[in-house]
N, C-alpha and C positions, 0 to 999 in steps of 0.2 A: 357364816357367822364367826366373829372374832372376839376373843376375850383374853384377859390376863389374870395371873395369880402370882402373889408374892409368896415365896417359900420362907416360912417362919420356923422358929425352933421346935414348935409342937408337931411339925411335919417330918421331922428327922428320925432316922433309926438310931440304934445304939452306936453306930460308927460315924455319925454325923452327916449322912447322906439322906436325900429324900426317900422316905418310905414308899415303896411301890404301890401300896394300897391307896395312899392319898392320890397319887397320880391317876390310878385307875378310876377312882371316885370322880376326880375332876373331868376326866375324859368322858365318862358316862354322863355326868351332869351337863357338860357343854353340848353333847349330842342331843340329849333330851330337851334342852332349852331350844335348840335349833328346830327340832321336830315340832315342839309345842308352838313356836312362833309361826311356822309354816302351815300348821294345821290347828288353828285355835279351837279350843273346846274339846279336843280329842284327848283321850287317856291312853298313854303309851307305857309299856313295860319293856325292859331290856331282856332280850332272849339270847344274845350272843355278842361276843367280841371275837374277831377272826384270828388275831395273833397278838400275843403279849411278849414283846421283846424290848427291854430297856437298853437303848443304844449308848447313852452317856449318863454319867453320874451328875447329880444336881446337889448343890450345897445351899445352905441358909443364905438368904439375901438375893438369890437368883430370882429373876422375874420370868415367868413362863408365859408364852403366847400360845393360845389354842385357836385352831381353825377347824371348824366343822362344816362339811359340805355334803349335801344330799347327793348320793350317787345313783340310787335306784329306788323306785317305789313299786311294790307289788299290789296285790289286792287287799291284803291285811297288814303287810309289813313294809318297813321303810329302812333303808341302809344309809348310814352316814360315815364318811371317812373323817377321822379326827387326827390331826397332827399337832404335836406339841414341840415348841422351839424354845431355846434359850433366847429371851428377848433383850436382855441387857448386854448385848454385844454391839460393837460398832456397826453402823449402817452397812448393809451388804454382806455381813458375816453371820447371818442368823444360822443357828445350828439345830438341826432336827434331832430331838432326843427320843421321840416316841411317835408311832403312828399305828392305827388300827381301824378296822371297820366295825361299827356298832350297829346291831340290828334290833329294831323295836317292832312290837306288834301292838296294834290298836285293840283295846279291850273295852267292854261295856262295864256297867256297875257290878256285875256278877263275876267278872274276870274271864268272860268268854271273848274269843276273837271276833271282831266285826270288821267289815270293809272300811277302807280309807275313804274319805269323801272325795268326790271328783275335784280335780284341780290341785289344790295346795298352792304353793308358790311356784308356778310354772316357769318363772324366770330362772330358777335354780334346778329345775327338773329336766335333765337332758333325756330321760327315759319316758317322759309322758307321751 
């Protein structure tokens, strides 16, 4: 799944750079949307991000491109790699600013883990 986000003044820290918390929120949101589209009707909660390392600074007006890809599905959990790039660069010069693995667990109405449904979007599931 691919999406974009425009960095606005309200996303900046006191030094004029993108506040890391906003980037983490967008990464989590993109992965959750990808999971929800692949498994309609399922409830997911985030349980982990494997690594948080900001590789490049981001300024106001930059357009970020997010790519979320399912990497692995277990019995109750699902893992997505999310990459963020500076998108408003000339073609062929996209610049990776952040990447991580986001892990979700499927839950019921009471917050208990429950199994993932069979299938999902098998086109993107190399581990199925």
